[in-house]
C-alpha positions in Angstrom: -20.8 -37.6 25.4 -23.4 -38.8 27.9 -22.4 -42.0 29.7 -24.4 -44.4 31.9 -23.2 -45.3 35.4 -21.4 -48.2 34.0 -19.5 -46.0 31.5 -21.4 -47.0 28.3 -22.4 -44.3 25.8 -26.0 -43.2 26.3 -25.9 -40.3 23.8 -24.4 -36.9 23.1 -25.2 -33.4 24.3 -24.2 -30.4 22.2 -25.4 -27.2 20.6 -25.2 -25.9 17.2 -25.4 -22.5 15.6 -26.6 -21.8 12.1 -23.7 -19.9 10.4 -25.2 -19.8 6.9 -25.7 -16.0 7.0 -22.2 -15.4 8.3 -20.7 -17.6 5.6 -22.8 -15.7 2.9 -21.6 -12.4 4.3 -18.0 -13.6 4.3 -18.3 -14.7 0.7 -19.9 -11.4 -0.4 -17.1 -9.5 1.4 -14.5 -11.6 -0.4 -16.1 -11.0 -3.8 -16.2 -7.2 -3.1 -12.5 -7.3 -2.1 -11.6 -9.2 -5.2 -13.6 -6.8 -7.4 -11.9 -3.8 -5.7 -8.5 -5.4 -6.2 -9.3 -5.9 -9.9 -10.2 -2.2 -10.2 -6.9 -1.2 -8.5 -4.9 -3.6 -10.7 -6.1 -2.0 -14.0 -5.1 1.5 -12.9 -2.1 2.7 -14.8 -0.5 4.2 -11.6 0.9 2.6 -8.5 -1.6 2.6 -5.6 -0.3 2.0 -2.1 -2.0 2.1 1.3 0.2 2.6 4.4 -0.9 2.3 8.0 0.3 4.7 10.8 3.4 2.6 11.2 4.2 2.9 7.4 3.4 -0.8 6.9 2.1 -1.6 3.4 -1.5 -2.8 3.7 -2.2 -2.7 0.0 -0.4 -2.3 -3.2 -1.7 -2.9 -6.7 -0.1 -4.8 -9.6 1.2 -1.7 -11.2 3.1 -0.9 -8.1 4.4 -4.5 -7.8 5.6 -4.4 -11.4 7.3 -1.0 -11.0 9.1 -2.0 -7.8 9.8 -5.6 -9.0 8.2 -7.3 -6.0 5.2 -9.6 -5.9 2.4 -8.6 -3.5 3.4 -11.1 -0.8 7.0 -9.7 -0.7 5.8 -6.1 0.1 2.5 -6.2 1.9 3.2 -6.2 5.6 6.6 -4.6 5.2 7.7 -1.2 6.3 7.5 1.1 3.2 10.4 3.3 4.1 12.8 0.5 5.0 11.8 -1.6 1.9 11.6 0.8 -1.0 13.1 4.2 -0.2 16.8 4.9 -0.9 18.6 5.7 2.4 19.4 9.2 1.2 15.7 10.3 1.0 14.3 8.0 3.8 14.3 10.4 6.7 12.9 13.4 4.7 10.0 11.4 3.3 9.4 9.7 6.7 9.3 13.1 8.4 6.7 14.4 5.9 4.6 11.2 6.5 4.8 11.5 10.3 3.8 15.2 10.1 0.8 14.4 7.8 -0.4 11.6 10.2 0.0 14.0 13.2 -2.1 16.6 11.4 0.8 19.1 11.5 0.7 19.4 7.7 -2.0 18.8 5.2 -1.6 15.8 2.9 1.0 16.6 0.3 -1.1 16.8 -2.8 1.9 16.3 -5.1 5.3 15.0 -4.0 8.2 13.5 -5.9 10.7 11.1 -4.5 12.9 8.3 -5.6 12.1 4.7 -4.8 14.4 1.7 -4.9 13.3 -1.3 -6.9 14.0 -4.9 -5.8 16.9 -5.1 -8.1 18.4 -1.8 -6.8 17.4 0.6 -9.6 16.2 4.0 -8.5 13.0 5.3 -10.1 11.4 8.8 -9.6 7.7 8.7 -8.6 5.2 11.6 -8.5 2.8 11.0 -5.6 -0.7 12.1 -4.9 -1.7 11.5 -1.3 -4.8 11.2 0.9 -5.2 10.5 4.5 -7.2 7.5 5.6 -9.4 7.9 8.7 -11.3 5.5 10.9 -15.0 5.8 11.8 -14.2 8.4 14.5 -12.3 10.6 12.1 -8.8 9.7 13.5 -6.0 9.5 10.9 -4.9 5.9 10.5 -2.8 5.9 7.4 -2.4 7.2 3.9 -3.6 6.1 0.4 -1.3 7.2 -2.4 -1.2 6.9 -6.1 2.2 7.2 -7.8 3.3 7.6 -11.4 6.8 6.7 -12.5 8.2 9.9 -14.0 11.8 8.7 -14.3 11.9 9.0 -18.1 10.4 12.5 -18.0 12.9 13.7 -15.4 15.8 12.3 -17.5 14.5 14.0 -20.6 14.1 17.3 -18.7 17.7 17.0 -17.5 19.0 16.3 -21.0 17.1 19.3 -22.3 18.7 21.5 -19.6 22.1 20.2 -20.4 21.6 20.8 -24.1 20.4 24.3 -23.5 23.5 25.1 -21.4 25.7 23.6 -24.0 24.0 25.7 -26.7 24.5 28.9 -24.7 28.2 28.2 -24.3 28.8 27.7 -28.0 
């Protein structure tokens, strides 16, 4: 406010900035993000993005359903601490760290167990890619995973049946 010598209001001084274009760009970005999320959500496999600290940055609805979490419960959490059984945690974490360090190439196909919210173990077959920033530095991973628990159980039943047949 601008005041007279006696303290009465004489007027206001200020500045303004037209933010119309910024708001339009924000809305366009939001629409693109929502569209991309819709694409990810119709995929029949789990899609998970982890940053260099193994924090979940993105998970699609297929992943949420498989793991029994809603998106808010898992995004921002450490993947290894949240969904990996303790018995496989260090092995999988070691592979992740080596991929991020460039010591090993992304593991094209990798199977490991995950732990659902209700404590059930599921076996997932993963396909992994590295995420890089504009300068080419590795900043995380993008993985798609398929629940192969039923297939693994069937394979084990067939092996058991074959051993039993050989013994009889």
